[in-house]
C-alpha positions in Angstrom: -9.7 -5.3 -19.7 -7.8 -2.7 -21.7 -8.2 0.5 -21.8 -8.0 2.6 -24.6 -7.7 6.6 -24.2 -9.2 8.7 -26.9 -5.9 10.9 -26.8 -3.2 8.4 -27.9 -0.5 10.7 -27.5 -1.3 10.4 -23.7 0.0 6.6 -23.7 -2.1 5.6 -20.9 -2.3 2.3 -20.1 -5.1 1.1 -17.6 -5.5 -2.8 -16.5 -6.7 -4.6 -13.3 -4.0 -7.0 -11.5 -5.0 -9.7 -9.2 -2.5 -8.7 -6.5 0.8 -7.3 -5.9 3.3 -9.4 -7.7 5.0 -7.9 -10.5 4.4 -4.3 -9.2 7.5 -2.2 -8.5 7.5 -1.8 -4.4 9.1 1.9 -4.6 7.0 3.0 -7.5 3.9 2.0 -5.6 4.9 3.8 -2.2 5.5 6.7 -4.6 1.7 7.1 -5.2 1.0 6.8 -1.3 -0.1 9.6 0.9 2.9 11.2 3.0 0.6 10.3 6.0 -0.9 6.7 5.3 1.0 3.4 6.5 -2.0 1.2 5.2 -1.7 2.0 1.8 2.0 1.1 1.5 3.3 -1.7 -0.2 4.6 -3.5 2.8 1.4 -3.3 4.4 -0.6 -4.6 1.4 1.6 -7.4 1.3 1.7 -8.3 4.9 -1.8 -9.2 4.5 -1.0 -11.0 1.0 1.4 -13.0 2.2 0.2 -14.2 5.4 -3.6 -15.2 3.4 -5.8 -12.7 5.0 -6.0 -11.1 1.8 -6.3 -13.4 -1.4 -8.2 -15.3 -3.9 -9.2 -17.9 -1.1 -10.5 -15.1 1.3 -13.4 -12.6 1.1 -10.8 -9.8 0.1 -9.7 -10.2 -3.1 -7.4 -8.0 -4.7 -8.1 -6.5 -8.0 -5.8 -3.3 -8.2 -6.4 -0.8 -10.9 -2.8 0.1 -12.2 -2.4 3.2 -14.8 0.8 3.8 -16.6 2.2 6.2 -18.7 4.9 4.7 -21.0 5.6 1.9 -18.8 5.8 4.2 -15.9 3.5 3.4 -13.0 1.7 6.5 -12.4 -1.6 5.6 -10.8 -3.3 3.2 -8.9 -6.6 2.5 -7.2 -6.8 -0.5 -3.9 -9.9 -2.4 -5.6 -11.2 -5.7 -3.9 -13.7 -8.3 -4.4 -15.5 -8.7 -1.8 -17.6 -11.7 -0.7 -18.8 -10.0 2.8 -18.9 -6.7 4.5 -16.5 -7.7 7.6 -13.6 -5.6 8.3 -15.1 -2.5 6.3 -16.2 -0.2 9.1 -18.5 1.7 6.8 -21.4 -0.4 7.6 -23.5 -1.5 4.7 -25.4 -5.2 6.4 -28.9 -3.6 6.0 -28.7 -2.8 2.5 -27.3 -6.5 2.0 -30.5 -7.8 3.6 -32.4 -5.7 1.6 -30.7 -7.1 -1.4 -31.6 -10.2 -0.1 -35.4 -9.8 1.0 -35.7 -8.4 -2.9 -33.6 -11.5 -4.5 -31.0 -9.2 -5.8 -27.5 -10.5 -5.3 -25.3 -8.1 -3.2 -22.1 -9.8 -3.2 -20.1 -9.9 -4.8 -19.5 -5.9 -5.0 -16.1 -3.9 -5.3 -14.6 -2.0 -2.2 -12.0 0.5 -2.4 -10.1 0.4 0.9 -7.4 0.1 2.9 -8.3 -3.9 4.3 -9.1 -4.1 8.0 -8.9 -0.6 8.4 -10.8 2.2 9.5 -8.2 5.0 8.9 -9.1 8.3 6.3 -7.1 8.9 3.4 -6.5 9.2 -0.3 -8.1 6.0 -2.3 -7.0 7.3 -6.1 -3.2 7.1 -5.6 -1.8 9.4 -8.2 2.4 10.6 -8.7 0.6 14.0 -8.5 -1.3 13.3 -5.1 -3.8 16.1 -5.7 -6.8 15.0 -7.1 -7.6 18.7 -7.8 -4.9 19.0 -10.2 -5.0 16.1 -11.8 -8.9 15.3 -12.5 -8.3 13.7 -16.0 -6.0 10.7 -14.4 -8.3 10.1 -11.6 -11.3 10.4 -13.5 -9.9 7.4 -15.8 -9.4 5.4 -13.4 -12.7 5.8 -12.0 -14.3 5.3 -15.2 -12.1 2.1 -16.2 -13.4 0.9 -12.3 -16.7 1.1 -13.5 -16.4 -0.9 -16.9 -14.9 -3.5 -15.0 -17.7 -3.5 -11.9 -20.1 -4.0 -15.0 -18.5 -6.8 -16.6 -17.5 -8.9 -13.2 -21.3 -8.3 -12.5 -20.6 -6.6 -9.4 -23.8 -5.1 -7.7 -21.7 -1.6 -7.3 -18.1 0.0 -5.7 -17.6 1.3 -2.4 -14.9 4.0 -1.8 -14.2 3.8 2.2 -12.6 6.5 3.9 -12.0 8.7 1.1 -11.1 12.2 1.0 -13.7 14.7 0.6 -12.0 15.8 -2.8 -12.1 12.7 -4.3 -15.9 12.0 -3.0 -16.5 15.1 -5.0 -15.1 13.6 -7.9 -16.5 9.7 -7.4 -19.6 11.6 -7.3 -19.5 13.0 -11.0 -19.6 9.7 -11.7 -22.2 8.3 -10.5 -21.4 7.4 -7.0 -23.5 8.5 -4.0 -22.0 10.4 -0.9 -21.8 9.3 2.2 -21.3 10.9 5.5 -20.4 9.2 8.7 -17.8 10.4 11.4 -15.2 9.3 13.8 -13.8 10.7 17.2 -10.0 12.0 16.1 -7.8 13.4 18.8 -6.0 17.0 17.2 -2.8 18.7 18.2 -3.6 22.0 19.1 -0.2 23.1 19.8 0.0 21.3 22.6 3.6 21.6 24.2 3.4 19.0 26.9 0.3 16.8 28.2 -0.6 19.0 30.8 -0.8 21.7 28.2 -3.5 19.1 26.7 -4.7 18.7 30.3 -5.6 22.4 30.4 -7.4 22.6 27.4 -10.3 20.3 29.0 -13.1 20.8 30.9 -12.0 20.8 34.9 -14.4 17.6 35.8 -12.5 15.7 32.7 -9.1 17.0 33.5 -9.5 15.4 36.9 -10.8 12.5 35.9 -7.8 11.7 33.4 -5.3 12.4 36.4 -7.1 9.8 38.5 -7.5 7.3 35.6 -3.8 7.5 35.0 -2.8 7.6 38.7 -4.5 4.5 39.2 -2.6 2.4 36.6 0.2 4.0 38.1 -0.4 2.6 41.4 -1.0 -0.6 40.1 2.5 -1.6 39.7 1.9 -2.1 35.9 5.4 -0.6 33.6 4.2 0.5 30.3 6.8 1.1 27.5 6.5 2.2 24.3 8.8 0.6 21.2 8.9 1.6 17.5 11.9 1.2 14.6 14.8 -0.7 16.1 13.6 -1.1 19.6 11.0 -3.4 18.2 11.7 -7.3 18.7 9.9 -10.6 17.6 9.3 -10.9 21.0 7.1 -7.8 21.5 4.9 -9.0 18.1 4.8 -12.6 19.7 3.1 -10.9 22.8 0.8 -8.8 20.9 -0.6 -11.5 18.9 -1.1 -13.7 22.1 -2.9 -10.0 23.4 -4.9 -9.9 20.3 -6.2 -13.5 20.3 -7.1 -13.0 23.7 -9.3 -9.9 23.3 -11.1 -11.3 20.6 -11.8 -14.5 22.6 -13.0 -12.8 25.4 -15.1 -9.9 23.6 -16.5 -12.6 20.9 -14.5 -10.6 18.3 -13.7 -11.1 14.5 -10.1 -11.8 14.1 -9.1 -10.3 10.9 -5.1 -11.1 11.1 -3.0 -14.5 11.8 -0.1 -15.3 13.7 2.2 -14.4 9.9 0.6 -11.4 10.1 2.3 -9.9 13.1 5.8 -11.3 11.7 5.1 -9.7 8.4 4.4 -6.5 9.9 7.5 -6.4 11.7 9.6 -7.6 8.7 7.8 -4.8 6.1 6.2 -1.8 8.3 9.0 -1.7 11.5 9.4 2.0 10.1 5.6 2.8 10.7 4.8 0.3 13.7 4.3 1.5 17.3 3.6 -0.6 20.1 2.6 0.5 23.9 2.8 -2.5 25.9 1.9 -3.0 29.6 4.3 -5.7 31.5 3.7 -6.9 35.5 6.6 -8.6 36.4 8.2 -10.6 33.8 4.8 -10.9 31.7 3.1 -8.6 28.9 -0.6 -8.5 29.9 -1.9 -5.5 27.8 -0.6 -4.0 24.8 -2.1 -1.3 21.8 -0.5 -1.9 18.4 -0.1 1.6 16.5 1.0 3.2 13.2 3.1 6.4 12.8 3.6 8.1 9.5 3.9 11.8 8.5 2.3 14.0 10.8 -0.3 11.0 12.0 -0.9 8.4 14.5 -3.2 5.4 14.1 -4.3 3.2 16.8 -5.2 0.2 15.3 -5.1 -3.3 18.1 -5.6 -3.3 21.4 -5.4 -6.5 24.0 -5.1 -7.9 27.4 -5.1 -11.0 29.0 -6.1 -9.6 32.7 -8.3 -6.5 33.6 -6.5 -3.5 35.2 -8.8 -0.6 35.9 -7.9 2.0 33.3 -5.2 0.2 31.4 -6.8 0.2 28.6 -7.1 4.2 28.6 -3.5 4.3 29.4 -2.4 2.1 26.6 -4.6 3.1 23.7 -5.0 6.7 24.6 -3.0 8.6 27.0 0.6 7.6 26.4 -0.1 7.6 22.6 -1.3 11.5 23.5 1.9 11.8 25.1 3.9 10.3 22.0 2.3 12.8 19.3 2.8 15.6 21.8 6.6 14.8 22.2 7.0 14.1 18.5 5.0 16.8 17.1 2.2 14.8 15.7 -0.8 16.4 14.3 -3.4 13.8 14.7 -4.3 10.8 16.4 -7.0 8.2 15.2 -7.6 5.6 17.2 -10.3 3.6 15.2 -13.8 3.0 14.8 -16.8 4.0 17.5 -16.2 5.2 21.1 -18.0 8.1 22.5 -15.8 7.5 25.4 -13.0 9.5 23.0 -14.8 12.2 22.8 -15.4 12.7 26.7 -11.6 12.3 26.8 -10.9 15.5 24.3 -11.4 13.5 20.6 -13.1 15.9 18.1 -16.1 14.4 16.4 -14.4 14.6 12.9 -16.5 13.3 9.1 -15.4 10.9 7.4 -16.5 10.5 3.8 -17.3 7.8 1.4 -18.9 7.1 -1.8 -21.0 4.7 -2.9 -22.1 3.4 -6.7 -25.1 1.1 -6.8 -25.5 -0.5 -10.2 -29.4 -2.0 -9.8 -31.6 1.2 -10.3 -34.0 0.7 -8.1 -31.7 0.0 -5.0 -29.8 2.9 -6.2 -32.4 5.1 -6.1 -33.5 3.7 -2.6 -30.2 3.9 -1.1 -29.2 7.3 -2.6 -32.3 8.5 -0.6 -31.2 6.8 2.7 -28.4 8.6 2.5 -29.6 12.2 1.5 -31.3 11.8 5.0 -28.3 10.3 6.8 -25.9 13.6 5.4 -28.3 15.6 7.2 -28.4 13.9 10.4 -25.1 13.1 10.4 -23.9 16.6 9.8 -26.0 17.9 12.7 -24.3 15.0 14.9 -21.1 16.1 14.5 -21.9 19.8 15.2 -23.8 18.9 18.2 -21.3 16.9 19.6 -18.3 19.6 19.3 -21.0 22.5 20.6 -20.3 20.4 23.7 -16.7 19.1 23.4 -14.7 18.8 26.8 -12.1 20.9 24.7 -12.4 24.5 25.4 -11.4 25.8 21.9 -13.5 23.7 19.8 -16.9 24.2 22.3 -16.2 27.6 21.2 -15.7 27.1 17.4 -18.2 24.7 16.9 
């Protein structure tokens, strides 16, 4: 599907590419933001090569590629989706409404990092600031919209995008959606005790009790990253991931090969918090770090130890963030228990283009009301935050 710009002297070419093969990894990574590990070439390659993303799956890559005089200057991680699993901006009710009305909802287009509820730029540009390079961004969005119409997609959904991208997408027919997550924000803490000191007394005492119970259990906690990561750690993490999915009847998005490829391609961003009883790994969390940001992704355990989940998924990672002077810790989707431990209610943004006129009007009306309620919810949470400075500033 060629794109013919109105100004030939710009020498811009746009195309759709089904997979990363043939794209230069270094050129792609130059487009990715300094704090986002999930759209790096290596992460996406791990998904594709392990077979959890690809033509035989519900995540079929159709990357929007922009080149100027043969040089990659822009990209959008677009996927054709045949279900709504692994997205974390929930649209199941929309799909059901389409079905009741006899309108096909799948396939649809999704702009996202697969299986990852982490916010970041979705319109990747050599000049990363959308506000300073709106023409290239708009050209890719327009081309993507043409592709959607040509392929008969029900629409395109840009998930966990930036607020600036949401505004730009709105100019091309996308309806804005406001949701929220709970994020830990480093307020200049020098030690874990500084963080505790910023909380209400009741919460401070609760966290100390929870940490002490893990310490007294005899379980050892270790943090691994970079060259300290070994194959045995990923093998153990895979088993923990499987155990957790089986116990909770959860969806297993990754497979065994994904873990090997993450170690091979993403060692520089991987961080594992592992819990050991004797010689056996009994719990752990798989995380990513890039730039000033820390992201918690997967937790698993083979047995129950009181408060081990909080230690591996929150407290030990907050300690790491403070020690490394990281600014933001996103621990994943949902979870009001995070708010009670000093995580701040933070807005997350998405944008949705629905092709069917009647469905578009209905969904836009729903989103208008949801945004109003969502903004009130975020403000309401933070007015009663355990973090003193957040509570005062809300």
